[in-house]
C-alpha positions as a Markdown table, in Angstrom:
| # | Residue | x | y | z |
|---|---|---|---|---|
| 1 | Met | 0.0 | 0.0 | 0.0 |
| 2 | Val | 2.8 | 2.4 | 0.9 |
| 3 | Ala | 4.6 | 1.7 | -2.4 |
| 4 | Gly | 1.4 | 2.3 | -4.3 |
| 5 | Val | 0.7 | 5.6 | -2.6 |
| 6 | Ala | 4.3 | 6.7 | -3.2 |
| 7 | His | 3.9 | 5.9 | -6.9 |
| 8 | Glu | 0.7 | 7.8 | -7.2 |
| 9 | Ile | 2.2 | 10.9 | -5.5 |
| 10 | Asn | 5.4 | 10.7 | -7.5 |
| 11 | Asn | 3.8 | 11.1 | -10.9 |
| 12 | Pro | 2.0 | 14.4 | -10.3 |
| 13 | Ala | 4.9 | 15.7 | -8.2 |
| 14 | Asn | 7.4 | 15.1 | -11.0 |
| 15 | Phe | 5.0 | 16.7 | -13.5 |
| 16 | Ile | 4.7 | 19.9 | -11.3 |
| 17 | His | 8.5 | 19.9 | -10.6 |
| 18 | Gly | 9.4 | 19.6 | -14.3 |
| 19 | Asn | 7.0 | 22.3 | -15.4 |
| 20 | Leu | 8.2 | 24.8 | -12.8 |
| 21 | Arg | 11.4 | 25.2 | -14.7 |
| 22 | His | 9.5 | 26.2 | -17.9 |
| 23 | Ile | 7.1 | 28.5 | -16.0 |
| 24 | Gly | 10.0 | 30.1 | -14.4 |
| 25 | Ser | 11.7 | 30.7 | -17.7 |
| 26 | Tyr | 8.5 | 32.1 | -19.3 |
| 27 | Thr | 7.9 | 34.4 | -16.4 |
| 28 | His | 11.5 | 35.7 | -16.5 |
| 29 | Asp | 11.0 | 36.5 | -20.2 |
| 30 | Leu | 7.7 | 38.3 | -19.6 |
| 31 | Ile | 9.2 | 40.4 | -16.8 |
| 32 | Asp | 12.1 | 41.3 | -19.1 |
| 33 | Leu | 9.6 | 42.4 | -21.7 |
| 34 | Leu | 7.6 | 44.4 | -19.2 |
| 35 | Gln | 10.8 | 46.2 | -18.0 |
| 36 | Leu | 11.6 | 47.0 | -21.7 |
| 37 | Tyr | 8.2 | 48.6 | -22.1 |
| 38 | Glu | 8.7 | 50.6 | -18.9 |
| 39 | Lys | 12.1 | 51.8 | -20.2 |
| 40 | His | 10.8 | 52.9 | -23.6 |
| 41 | Tyr | 7.4 | 54.1 | -22.5 |
| 42 | Pro | 8.0 | 55.7 | -19.1 |
| 43 | Asn | 4.7 | 57.5 | -19.2 |
| 44 | Pro | 1.9 | 54.9 | -19.9 |
| 45 | His | -1.8 | 55.6 | -20.4 |
| 46 | Ser | -3.6 | 56.5 | -17.2 |
| 47 | Asp | -5.6 | 53.2 | -17.3 |
| 48 | Ile | -2.3 | 51.2 | -17.4 |
| 49 | Lys | -0.8 | 53.3 | -14.7 |
| 50 | Ala | -3.8 | 52.8 | -12.4 |
| 51 | Gln | -3.9 | 49.1 | -13.0 |
| 52 | Ala | -0.1 | 48.8 | -12.3 |
| 53 | Glu | -0.6 | 50.6 | -9.0 |
| 54 | Glu | -3.7 | 48.5 | -8.1 |
| 55 | Ile | -1.9 | 45.2 | -8.5 |
| 56 | Asp | 1.4 | 46.6 | -7.2 |
| 57 | Ile | 3.4 | 45.5 | -10.2 |
| 58 | Gly | 6.7 | 46.4 | -8.4 |
| 59 | Phe | 6.0 | 43.9 | -5.6 |
| 60 | Ile | 5.0 | 41.2 | -8.1 |
| 61 | Lys | 8.2 | 41.6 | -10.0 |
| 62 | Thr | 10.4 | 41.1 | -6.9 |
| 63 | Asp | 8.2 | 38.5 | -5.3 |
| 64 | Leu | 7.8 | 36.2 | -8.3 |
| 65 | Ala | 11.4 | 34.9 | -8.0 |
| 66 | Lys | 11.0 | 34.2 | -4.3 |
| 67 | Thr | 7.7 | 32.4 | -5.0 |
| 68 | Phe | 9.2 | 30.1 | -7.6 |
| 69 | Thr | 12.2 | 29.3 | -5.4 |
| 70 | Ser | 9.7 | 28.4 | -2.6 |
| 71 | Met | 7.7 | 26.2 | -4.9 |
| 72 | Lys | 10.8 | 24.4 | -6.2 |
| 73 | Val | 11.9 | 23.7 | -2.6 |
| 74 | Gly | 8.4 | 22.4 | -1.9 |
| 75 | Thr | 8.3 | 20.0 | -4.8 |
| 76 | Glu | 11.8 | 18.8 | -4.0 |
| 77 | Arg | 10.6 | 18.1 | -0.5 |
| 78 | Ile | 7.7 | 16.0 | -1.8 |
| 79 | Arg | 10.1 | 14.0 | -4.0 |
| 80 | Glu | 12.3 | 13.3 | -1.0 |
| 81 | Ile | 9.3 | 12.1 | 1.0 |
| 82 | Val | 8.2 | 9.9 | -1.9 |
| 83 | Leu | 11.7 | 8.4 | -2.2 |
| 84 | Ser | 11.7 | 7.7 | 1.6 |
| 85 | Leu | 8.3 | 6.0 | 1.3 |
| 86 | Arg | 9.6 | 3.8 | -1.6 |
| 87 | Asn | 12.7 | 3.0 | 0.3 |
| 88 | Phe | 10.7 | 2.2 | 3.4 |
| 89 | Ser | 8.3 | -0.2 | 1.6 |
| 90 | Arg | 11.0 | -1.7 | -0.7 |
| 91 | Met | 8.2 | -3.3 | -2.7 |
| 92 | Asp | 10.7 | -4.4 | -5.3 |
| 93 | Glu | 12.8 | -6.1 | -2.7 |
| 94 | Ser | 10.4 | -8.5 | -1.1 |
| 95 | Glu | 13.1 | -11.2 | -1.4 |
| 96 | Cys | 16.2 | -11.3 | 0.7 |
| 97 | Lys | 18.7 | -8.8 | -0.7 |
| 98 | Ala | 21.8 | -6.9 | 0.4 |
| 99 | Val | 20.9 | -3.4 | 1.3 |
| 100 | Asp | 22.1 | -0.3 | 3.1 |
| 101 | Ile | 20.7 | -0.5 | 6.6 |
| 102 | His | 21.3 | 3.2 | 7.2 |
| 103 | Gln | 19.2 | 4.1 | 4.2 |
| 104 | Gly | 16.3 | 2.1 | 5.7 |
| 105 | Ile | 16.7 | 3.9 | 9.0 |
| 106 | Glu | 16.8 | 7.3 | 7.4 |
| 107 | Ser | 13.7 | 6.6 | 5.3 |
| 108 | Thr | 11.8 | 5.6 | 8.4 |
| 109 | Leu | 12.9 | 8.7 | 10.2 |
| 110 | Met | 11.7 | 10.8 | 7.3 |
| 111 | Ile | 8.3 | 9.3 | 7.5 |
| 112 | Leu | 8.1 | 10.0 | 11.2 |
| 113 | Gln | 9.6 | 13.5 | 11.0 |
| 114 | His | 6.2 | 15.1 | 11.5 |
| 115 | Arg | 6.1 | 13.5 | 15.0 |
| 116 | Met | 9.6 | 14.7 | 15.9 |
| 117 | Lys | 8.8 | 18.4 | 15.3 |
| 118 | Ala | 8.3 | 20.8 | 18.2 |
| 119 | Ser | 4.7 | 21.5 | 19.3 |
| 120 | Ala | 2.9 | 23.6 | 21.8 |
| 121 | Glu | 3.1 | 20.8 | 24.3 |
| 122 | Arg | 6.8 | 19.8 | 23.9 |
| 123 | Pro | 10.1 | 20.7 | 22.3 |
| 124 | Glu | 11.5 | 19.0 | 19.3 |
| 125 | Ile | 12.6 | 15.4 | 19.7 |
| 126 | Val | 16.3 | 15.4 | 18.8 |
| 127 | Val | 17.7 | 12.4 | 16.8 |
| 128 | Ile | 21.3 | 11.6 | 17.5 |
| 129 | Arg | 23.0 | 9.4 | 14.9 |
| 130 | Asp | 26.0 | 7.4 | 15.9 |
| 131 | Phe | 26.5 | 5.3 | 12.8 |
| 132 | Gly | 29.3 | 3.0 | 12.2 |
| 133 | Glu | 30.6 | 1.7 | 8.9 |
| 134 | Leu | 28.3 | -1.1 | 7.8 |
| 135 | Pro | 28.6 | -3.3 | 4.7 |
| 136 | Pro | 25.5 | -4.1 | 2.7 |
| 137 | Val | 23.4 | -6.5 | 4.8 |
| 138 | Glu | 21.3 | -9.4 | 3.4 |
| 139 | Cys | 17.8 | -8.9 | 4.8 |
| 140 | Tyr | 14.1 | -8.5 | 4.0 |
| 141 | Ala | 14.4 | -4.7 | 3.8 |
| 142 | Ser | 10.7 | -3.8 | 4.0 |
| 143 | Gln | 10.2 | -6.0 | 7.1 |
| 144 | Leu | 13.3 | -4.7 | 8.8 |
| 145 | Asn | 12.1 | -1.1 | 8.2 |
| 146 | Gln | 8.8 | -2.1 | 9.8 |
| 147 | Val | 10.8 | -3.1 | 12.9 |
| 148 | Phe | 12.5 | 0.3 | 13.0 |
| 149 | Met | 9.1 | 2.0 | 12.6 |
| 150 | Asn | 7.6 | 0.0 | 15.5 |
| 151 | Ile | 10.5 | 0.8 | 17.8 |
| 152 | Leu | 10.7 | 4.5 | 16.9 |
| 153 | Val | 6.9 | 5.0 | 17.3 |
| 154 | Asn | 7.1 | 3.4 | 20.7 |
| 155 | Gly | 10.0 | 5.7 | 21.6 |
| 156 | Ile | 8.2 | 8.8 | 20.5 |
| 157 | Asp | 5.1 | 7.7 | 22.4 |
| 158 | Ala | 7.2 | 7.2 | 25.5 |
| 159 | Leu | 8.8 | 10.6 | 25.2 |
| 160 | Glu | 5.5 | 12.3 | 24.8 |
| 161 | Thr | 4.1 | 10.5 | 27.8 |
| 162 | Asp | 7.1 | 11.5 | 29.9 |
| 163 | Leu | 6.8 | 15.1 | 28.9 |
| 164 | Ala | 3.0 | 15.2 | 29.5 |
| 165 | Gln | 3.5 | 13.8 | 33.0 |
| 166 | Ser | 6.2 | 16.3 | 33.8 |
| 167 | Pro | 5.0 | 19.6 | 32.4 |
| 168 | Gly | 7.6 | 22.4 | 32.6 |
| 169 | Thr | 10.5 | 20.0 | 32.7 |
| 170 | Glu | 13.7 | 21.2 | 31.0 |
| 171 | Lys | 14.5 | 17.6 | 29.9 |
| 172 | Met | 15.5 | 17.5 | 26.2 |
| 173 | Pro | 13.7 | 14.5 | 24.5 |
| 174 | Gln | 16.0 | 12.5 | 22.3 |
| 175 | Ile | 16.4 | 9.3 | 20.4 |
| 176 | Thr | 19.8 | 7.9 | 19.9 |
| 177 | Leu | 20.7 | 5.5 | 17.0 |
| 178 | His | 23.8 | 3.5 | 17.1 |
| 179 | Thr | 25.1 | 0.9 | 14.5 |
| 180 | Glu | 28.2 | -1.2 | 14.4 |
| 181 | Val | 29.6 | -4.4 | 13.0 |
| 182 | Arg | 30.1 | -7.2 | 15.6 |
| 183 | Gly | 31.8 | -10.2 | 14.2 |
| 184 | Lys | 29.6 | -11.6 | 11.4 |
| 185 | Ser | 26.7 | -9.5 | 12.5 |
| 186 | Val | 25.5 | -5.9 | 12.5 |
| 187 | Val | 24.0 | -4.4 | 15.6 |
| 188 | Ile | 21.4 | -1.6 | 15.6 |
| 189 | Ser | 20.6 | 0.2 | 18.8 |
| 190 | Ile | 17.6 | 2.5 | 19.2 |
| 191 | Ala | 17.3 | 4.3 | 22.5 |
| 192 | Asp | 15.1 | 7.0 | 24.0 |
| 193 | Asn | 15.3 | 8.9 | 27.2 |
| 194 | Gly | 11.6 | 8.6 | 27.9 |
| 195 | Thr | 9.6 | 7.1 | 30.7 |
| 196 | Gly | 11.3 | 3.7 | 30.6 |
| 197 | Ile | 9.6 | 0.3 | 31.1 |
| 198 | Pro | 9.0 | -1.3 | 34.5 |
| 199 | Ala | 10.5 | -4.8 | 34.9 |
| 200 | Val | 7.1 | -6.4 | 35.2 |
| 201 | Val | 6.1 | -4.9 | 31.8 |
| 202 | Lys | 9.5 | -5.4 | 30.1 |
| 203 | Asp | 9.2 | -9.1 | 30.4 |
| 204 | Arg | 6.0 | -9.1 | 28.3 |
| 205 | Ile | 6.7 | -6.5 | 25.6 |
| 206 | Phe | 7.2 | -9.2 | 22.9 |
| 207 | Asp | 4.0 | -11.0 | 23.9 |
| 208 | Pro | 1.2 | -10.8 | 21.2 |
| 209 | Phe | -1.6 | -8.4 | 22.1 |
| 210 | Phe | 0.2 | -7.0 | 25.1 |
| 211 | Thr | 0.1 | -3.2 | 25.3 |
| 212 | Thr | 0.3 | -0.6 | 28.0 |
| 213 | Lys | -1.3 | 2.0 | 25.7 |
| 214 | Ala | -4.9 | 3.2 | 26.1 |
| 215 | Ile | -7.7 | 1.5 | 24.2 |
| 216 | Gly | -7.6 | 2.4 | 20.5 |
| 217 | Lys | -3.9 | 3.6 | 20.8 |
| 218 | Gly | -2.2 | 0.3 | 20.2 |
| 219 | Thr | -2.9 | -3.3 | 19.1 |
| 220 | Gly | -0.2 | -5.0 | 21.1 |
| 221 | Met | 1.1 | -6.6 | 18.0 |
| 222 | Gly | 3.9 | -4.3 | 16.9 |
| 223 | Met | 6.7 | -5.6 | 19.1 |
| 224 | Ala | 5.5 | -9.2 | 18.7 |
| 225 | Ile | 5.7 | -8.9 | 14.9 |
| 226 | Ser | 9.1 | -7.2 | 15.3 |
| 227 | Tyr | 10.4 | -10.1 | 17.4 |
| 228 | Gln | 9.2 | -12.6 | 14.8 |
| 229 | Ile | 10.8 | -10.6 | 11.9 |
| 230 | Ile | 14.2 | -10.4 | 13.7 |
| 231 | Thr | 14.4 | -13.9 | 15.2 |
| 232 | Glu | 12.6 | -16.0 | 12.5 |
| 233 | Lys | 13.1 | -14.2 | 9.3 |
| 234 | His | 16.6 | -12.9 | 10.0 |
| 235 | Arg | 17.9 | -15.5 | 12.4 |
| 236 | Gly | 18.9 | -12.7 | 14.8 |
| 237 | Lys | 18.0 | -11.4 | 18.2 |
| 238 | Ile | 16.3 | -8.4 | 19.7 |
| 239 | Glu | 16.7 | -7.4 | 23.3 |
| 240 | Cys | 15.2 | -4.6 | 25.4 |
| 241 | Phe | 17.1 | -2.8 | 28.1 |
| 242 | Ser | 15.1 | -0.3 | 30.3 |
| 243 | Asp | 14.8 | 1.3 | 33.6 |
| 244 | Ala | 11.7 | 3.1 | 34.7 |
| 245 | Gly | 12.1 | 6.9 | 34.5 |
| 246 | Val | 15.4 | 6.6 | 32.7 |
| 247 | Gly | 14.7 | 5.4 | 29.2 |
| 248 | Thr | 14.6 | 2.4 | 26.9 |
| 249 | Glu | 17.0 | 0.8 | 24.5 |
| 250 | Phe | 16.2 | -1.9 | 21.9 |
| 251 | Val | 19.3 | -3.7 | 20.5 |
| 252 | Ile | 18.9 | -5.7 | 17.3 |
| 253 | Glu | 21.5 | -8.1 | 16.0 |
| 254 | Ile | 21.3 | -9.8 | 12.6 |
| 255 | Pro | 23.8 | -11.6 | 10.4 |
| 256 | Ile | 25.4 | -9.7 | 7.6 |
| 257 | Cys | 25.1 | -12.6 | 5.3 |
| 258 | Leu | 21.7 | -14.3 | 5.9 |
| 259 | Ser | 22.2 | -16.8 | 3.1 |
| 260 | Ala | 25.3 | -18.2 | 4.8 |
| 261 | Glu | 23.3 | -18.7 | 8.0 |
| 262 | Ala | 20.9 | -20.9 | 6.1 |
| 263 | Leu | 23.6 | -23.3 | 5.1 |
């Protein structure tokens, strides 16, 4: 579904982005022609002068360039989001394939960026990247990205809950991402400095249908599915380290070469 939506957005976005260049060129030519008229006919008819004053032609001439620049930035932003959606879904890579893990993480962060921004209730959630040098990793990319999504969403929820329970706190909400190679595996750590998880709850977080969220806010399947994706599909492991009131860290370890693990 995500790949389909990305494709549908991409076509009109590319159409708009491509035509902006032509419109910008045409507008530049028309402005040049207008200025030529003003140079050779400095005293236009009163009707023309009145219309020019009414529409504020001077402002239009200076603001058009800024408007086109803003529109270009906007369409480029749409294209970046579409690319992130396509990378996240990896519809063309439903089979096991060597991919850039960092690209998957960045695509997931892009999709969740709207939840990281500052709001009236809280400051911006800062993302700290501590990325190591990773080789291409054999994995089911779309499924692995879903794991990143589940963990990051839980982290954001925990940070928002923490800040809601402690209004006026000067604590800076943050999520820290760490990656490294460890032997024949890669390790991905996703940590937040939110509410943390009590021990009695932590032991059940990978259980199907278990959730601490309010009714309608969670299904209790996100972490259970994540556990299955990591342990069964990727022959890896996922662990949770947490202290109530301090924060939570999920550590994922998967083999670099999944095909070799099957031998």
